[in-house]
N, C-alpha and C positions, 0 to 999 in steps of 0.2 A: 389507589389505596383509599378509600373514603376513611373520613372520620366521622364516628357515631356517637351519639349522646349515649351516657351509661343507661340511662332509663330506656334507651331502645334495643338493647343486646339482648340476643337470645342463645341459648345454648348451641354449640357447634359453630360458632363463630371462632376465627382464628386470628390472635393479636399480630399486627404488624410491627409492635415498637415494644420495648421495655418500659413497664410503667413503673412511675416512682412515686414515692409521697411528696410531700413540700418540703422535707428536708433530706431527699434525695436517697431515700431507702429504697429498695427494690421491692414491688408488692407483686407483680406478675412478670413473667419474662416474655421476649417477644417469640412467638410460634406456638404459645400454648394456646391449645382449645378451650375455649370457655364453657363452663357447667354454672349451674346454678350457684354453687359455692364461691366460686369465682367472680361472678357479677355482683355478689352480695361483699364480697370484699372490697370492690372497687367503690361501692356506694358506701359502705363504712369510712373509706378514708375519703369521702368527698371528690373523688375524681369524676368530673364533668362529663368528660368526653374521651374515646381513644382512638387510634386509628387500628382498622380491621383490614386482613390481608384480603385483596379483591380477587375473589374465584370467579368474577363474570366479567372481565376485562372487555369481552365485545358488547357489553351491553352500554348503552349509552346513557351517562349520568341524567339525561333528561328523561330517561323511562323510568328512574326509581322515582317513587312517589315521595313527596316532602311532607316532612312532619308539621303540624301546624304549630307555628311560633308559641313558645311558653310565654307567660307573662311578663317574666325578666325580659327575654329577647324583645318583646314589644316596648317595655319601658325603655330599653337601652337604645332602641331605634327612634324612639321619639325625640322631638325638636326640644321639649322641655328638658329631657335627661341631658341632653348634648351641652345645652346651654349651661346646666347646673354642673355638670362635671368641668365645662372651661371655667367656670369660676371658682369652683372648688380648687383647680390646680393653680390658678393664679394666687387664692386667698391663702393657700397652704404656705406657699412660698412668703408671704409676707407676714403671716403668723410664725412661722421658724425664724426670720429674721428679728422679730420682734422679743420673742420669748428669748433668743441668744442675746440679744440685747440688753435684758433686764439681769440675765446670769451675770453679763459680763460687767453690770453696773454702769453702762454706759447712760443708762436713766438718772443716773446720781440721786436717788431718792425719790424721785418723782415717777409715777406711772400715769401716762395719759389715756383714762380709763376710756373715754369717750373715742379716741382715736382706734384702740383696741377692738372696741366693740362694734367699729365699722365693719371690721372684717366678717364676723359671723353674720352680721346684718344684711351683707350684700348677698348670701344665700337665702336669706329669709323674707328677700322683697317681695312685692305682690302678693303679702299676706298667705305665702305657702302654709297649706293646712298641715296638721300632723300627720294625716293619712299620707301626703304625698312627700312630706321629708322623711319618712323612714321608706318610704319606697325608693326614693333616690338613694339613700345611705345604704339600706341593703343591697343594692345593686351597685354601689361604688366600693366593694370589700376587695378590691385587687390593691389595695395600699398596705402594703406589710411594713408600718411604719411604727416604730414603738414609741413615739411621742407627739410630734406636730399632728398628725392626722388624726389620731385619738384624741387629743386636748380638742381640736377643732368640732370632733364630732360629738363629744361631751358637752361642749357649748352649745350646740344645735340642739342636741336630745334637752338640755337643761331648760333652755327656752320654752320649748314646746310643754315639756313638764311643768314649767312654772305656771303656762297658760291653764295647764289643766288644773293646778292647784287655786287657780283665780289670783295669783299674785299681783299686786298693783306694779306699776310699770318700774319704780325706781328699784324694788324688790326684785323684778324680773331681770333687769339689768344687772344687779348686783349677781345673780345667781348665774346669769348669763357668763359673765366675768370669771365667776367662781370655777365653773366649768372650763374656760379656756386657759386657766393658770394652774389648775389643780395638780398636774403633774409636772410643772417646771422644775422640780427636783429633779427629776429623772436625765436631764442635760446634764448633770454634774455626776452621773453614774458612767463608769468606763462602758463605751461602746461594746468591747467585746463580752460585757456581761449582758447587757440591755439585749443585743440580737443574737444572743446564743440559741443556737437552731437544738440544742438538747437537752435534756433535764440540768437544773441549777444543781451544783453541790450545795452543801449545809451552807458555807462560807458566804459563797456567790450571792445566795438567798439573803443572807444577813445583809450584805452590802445593799442589794435591792431594797429592803425593805428601809434602808437610812433616807430614800426619796423623799419621804415624807417630812422628817427633820429637814432635810436639805432643802425642800421647797420653802418650809417656813422660814428659813434662815435667809433666803434670797430676799423674802417680801417683807420681813418684818420690820425693817427700817425704812420702807418705803411710804408713801402716803394712802395706798390703796386701802380699800375698805377691809374692817376687822373680820367680817365672814369671810370673804376672799383667802386672806391670810389662815383662817382657821380651817379653812376647806382645804388648802393644800397639807396643812399639817394633820387633818383629822379624816381625810376621805377613806381610809382604810379602817376606822374605829367601827366597831359592832355594837349594836345595843345591848348585846349579851355579855358585852366584856371580853370578846374573843379576838378582838383586831388589835391593830398595831397603829403607833408606837407606843402609846401610853395604858392600853387596855381599858379605856373609858367605858361607861355605859350610858344609855339614852340620855339621861338628864343633863349630862356633862358634856355632850357632844354637840357642836353648834348645829343649830336646824339646816344652816345651808349647807353643811357638810354631809348631813344626814341624807340630804335630797341628791347632792352631787354624786355619793357613794352608789347608790343605784344606778344614776346614768351611767357612771364609770365602769360598773361590772357590767352591764347590759351591752355598752358598746364593746368594751374587751372581750366579752366571750363572744357575740355576733359578728366580730371581725376576724378577718385572717391571720394568722401569725406563722412565722417561720417554721414554727413546728408542727401547724395543723391547719387545717383548713376552718372557714369560719361555721361555728355551731348554729343549728336550725334555732329560730327565735323561739320555737314553741318547746324547744328542748332546754331552753334559759328559763322560760316561762315556768317549767315544770320544776325547776331547780328551786326559782323563788317560792313556789308554793311551797315545797318541801321545807324549806330553813327560812323563808323569808321573814316571816312574822316573829322569829326569836332575834334574826341579827338585824333588821331593818325595821325604823320605826313603821307601825301599822298604818299611821294617819298618813303615811308618804306611800309605802310598797303598794298598799291596797287600790289606791286611786292609779298610780302607774300601771298596775296589771290590769285592771279593768278597761284603761284606755288604751291599753296597748296592743291587748290581744283583738280588740274591736279595728285597729288599724290593718288588720288580715284579714277581715271578713271579707269575702269573694275572691280571694287568692286561690289559686291552684295549688295544691302541694302533692306530695307523693309521700303514701304510706308505708310502713315497715314491712308490709307483704308485696310491695310493689305497685299496688293499686293507685290511680291518680284520681284527685276527684277536685271538688271546690267547697270551701268552707261557707256554710250557708248559715251556722246559727253557733253561737257562743254559749256554752253552759257556765253560766255565772257560777257554780259552785264547784266547778272545775274546768279552770281556764285554760289549761293547756290541752283538755281534750274536747273539741268542738265536735259538732255534727259536720259531717263530709258527705256530700251527694258526689257518688261515682256511677257516673251513666243514670241508669233508672233506681239505682239504689243508695239507699241513705244509710249512713254507718254513724251511729253515735259512739264516739271513743269513750265517751265516760262508762258505757257499759260495757264496750270491748277494750276490757283492761290488756290484752294481749298485743293490740295496736297502738301504734303511736305516729304521728307527723315525723317524718325523716328530714323533709327538706319543702322548701318553697320552691315552685316553677315557673 
């Protein structure tokens, strides 16, 4: 009963198990013979592998050719990733304890910013590059944590983003701390709403949206930097006035909050949630390209997009037609649609509008 990668499935294979979504809804039943439509459905729901009925029990597993390890598998097998993950796990516990203490007001108005910053700095040791950090985070997406892991991820992304923007060290520290504390208000939201695996009701969504005010309330009487307080309050504001809680436009939104908002959305969309798998970074980049210049400050979103796509140069990807290849060239006028080399063929996605990148592999 071998387990096979979804990308290696072919029509005619028979499922040896029921296949469910991340929120336990049945996708395909055990015993079903796969066809092209069924395989596409598995890919749509980001199902990475399934068990296939073994019709060749007399064949030794050693006789079955092994697929070349994917880029993701190589990263996860590396000593650097294993060390990063171990550090991330221990750091995550410390971050959770620190945020809970702040919400419980055990800090009595004083927040030790230097001590808090030590946590993300453990993961940024040895001058880790932006490319390496995003590789690590992309392969660390099995944390379905609505608050602590997200806060830690956003702080790390903010640090790299701040370096891309050329920020001085003092501002870089402030931005990293703003990322770490931006969602602290969610700790005050009932867990049954935060972790709900299905769509929120209108009333539940109203409760979720209060986390911005709650976060600001937690921080407003502390000695933490004002940019950090404003980022907790304003990270869901949008430059066109469509955000919340105040419906502010560009000039009234704290500049640090404008940066945190981009890191926040990128991490939230590329991370797994209890109701869906992680979105491919190029799908998120496409969304940013479509609405980014209206909702996000152009001086920040343009820098973020240009740098973020370059972190994925030379990565292997799977296209929407099932072909696999390597990103070899970024199209600066169409960042979510690079040129991909598939064997001896080059596919320029900026011209092939019917194709897109489905996943990094």
